[in-house]
N, C-alpha and C positions, 0 to 999 in steps of 0.2 A: 491416599483421594477424599476430597470431602467431599460431601453427598448426603443426604438424609437417609437415603437405603442404600447407597453403595451398589445399585445394582448398576451392571453394565460399565464399569466406569471407567471412560476413555484417558488416559495420559492427561492430566490435568499442570505440567509445569513443574510437579515440583520434586525437583532433582539440581546438584548443586551443575550439571556440568551444563543443562540446557540454561540456567539461571546466568553461568558465564558465557555463554555464545550469547545469551539475549543481551546483555551488556555488551557487548562491542559492538554488534548489529546497531545498537541506540544507538554509540559513538560514531558510529560511518553516517547512519541518517544524519545525525546533527547535522556535522562536517559538511555534507554532502548540499544541506540545504543552504547554505550559505556559501557555498561554492555557487553550483548551480543559479541559485535565483539573479549574485549577480551579474552571471557571463547570462542567462535568458535578458536581463534587461539590460545588458550591453550589446546584444546580439538582436535585442528586438525578436527575441522568438516567443511566440506560447507555450509551443510543443516546450520549453526549459523549463519554461515557469509554470508552465504542470507538472513538471515532474518533478520541480525546486517542492512547491505545497505536497507531494505525494511523501517525499523523502520526510517533510516536518512535520507529516500527519503520520506517519509510522513513530519519527520517531516519540512525539508523544501518546499512540497508542500502543507501543510497546511498554513504555515505562507503567501504563497503568496495568498493565498485561502482568507486568511484573507483582508490583503491589497488591493483585488477588491470587497470584498463585498460593493455593495449596487452602484456599477457601472455599467457601460453604458454594454450591451449584449453584445458588440464589445470585450470589455475587459476580461469581466467573459468566454466568449468565447475560450478567448486567454487563459488564466490562466488553464485553464480544457486540452487545447491542450501540451500546454506548459507541465503538469503533466500528460500526457496522454505517449507523445515523453520519455519523463523520467522514467516511466512506465517501454516501450518497450526499452528503453537504459539497464536499468536492465536486466529484463528478457532475454536478447542476451549476458547479460556479465556473468547472473548466468549457462547457458547454453554452455558457452562455453568454461568457467574453469569447470566446471563438465564433460566436456567433459574431458578438459584435467586431470581430477582426476583420470579421465577412471585409465588411462595407468601408475597414478605413483600417486597411494592413498596407505596413511596407515591405520590403524586401529584407527577411531576417539576414545576419552575416553569415554563410554557414558551414565557414572557417572554424567558427567560434562553436556554432550547433555540434559540428565534427570530433571537436576534441574533449570538448566539456560531456559530450556525448558517450566516447570512448572510454573517458576517468569515469563518471557517474555507473558504465555496466558494472568494470572491473570492482568497485567500490558491493555492486548489487549481486556480483558473481559469486564474490565472498563470503556476501551473507547468506546467499542461496544456500550454497557450500554447508556453512555451519548451520543450517535451520534444518536443514535437509531431512535428518535424523530423523526429526521431531513434527511432520508433515504430516501428520493423522493423529492429532491429539481432539480436546474438546474444540468447542468452538472458539474458545478464547485462544489456544495453541494455533488452533487451522487459522485463525485469521491474520493471526503474526507471519504463517509461511505463505500465505494469499498475497498480505502485501509485499514480503520481498519478491513472491515473484513477479509480482506487476512490476514492479519496479525493474529489474530484468527487462523483462516485454517491451515494458516504457522505452529505456532507453534502446534496445537494436533501434524503435521504431524510429526515433529524436535520430537517431543517425542514418536511417532510411529517409529521413525527411531533409536531412541537409542535405545526404548528395541531390534530390531532388529540388531542393530549390538551387543548388549549385545549376543541374544544368538547365534548369528553366526558365532561371532570376527571376522567381516569382517567389510570391510566398505562400499561394496554395497548397505547395505539401505542408508545411508546417501544420497551418492551418487541418488540413484531414487528417495529420498524424494526430495533434491534441483532440479533435474531434471522437477518433478513436480510441484513445487515453480514456477519454470521458463513457465512453460506452464501456471500457473495461473498470472503472471506479465503480459504476453503476451496476454492473454485472457482482462484481467478488459483492458489492454492498447486499444486495438481494442473498448472496450464497452466503454470509455469516450470520445477515438477519433469520433467514430462514433456518439454519442449523440452531443459531442458539434459544432459537422458541421451542423447536422441537424437541433439544434437551430439557429446558424448563418442563415439557409439559407432560414428558417420558419421565421424568422424574417425580413430577406432584401427582403422575398418575399411579406410582408404582409406590410410592409413599401414601396416597387413601388406601391403597390394597390391601400393605400393611395394618 
């Protein structure tokens, strides 16, 4: 585990088993981005499109996670900071587009939302099960876990939104869920950024003392 001093090092992903699992999760996320974005546009669902963007962001940032495994604490925290900022931007975009749709909202296709939401949930539960063993690593590893967990929560929310749209015949449940997902993105961004900055500060302090 890389670092200036190696003080209280957390798991940094330097494991062949972890890398194999991460490659599988990257493939799942990349595939589901195309499936869910196409379905989201077809169904005119803001919640589906928000979840699709999360899939894309995860696939890209997981690739960055792989690239910095075994690197210095500086490189790993830089990767975590990048992922945190990315989540922050996605959260702001989803929030802004959801506010826009409040004033220009049709009724999404509940059936498409439900079936695609179920497919995405199964994909993300697979990812969560693959990664749960490594959920308490450093900021870089933990950010991967948080993103996968967010996806599973988001898929459950999309399915609830589908039932809400079907029951009310309005687009409001879809917009409400998209807003909740935006808040989840922002919360995870804060956690990732905060942990990465703390790890960087701790490493700098111990290296300075040494």
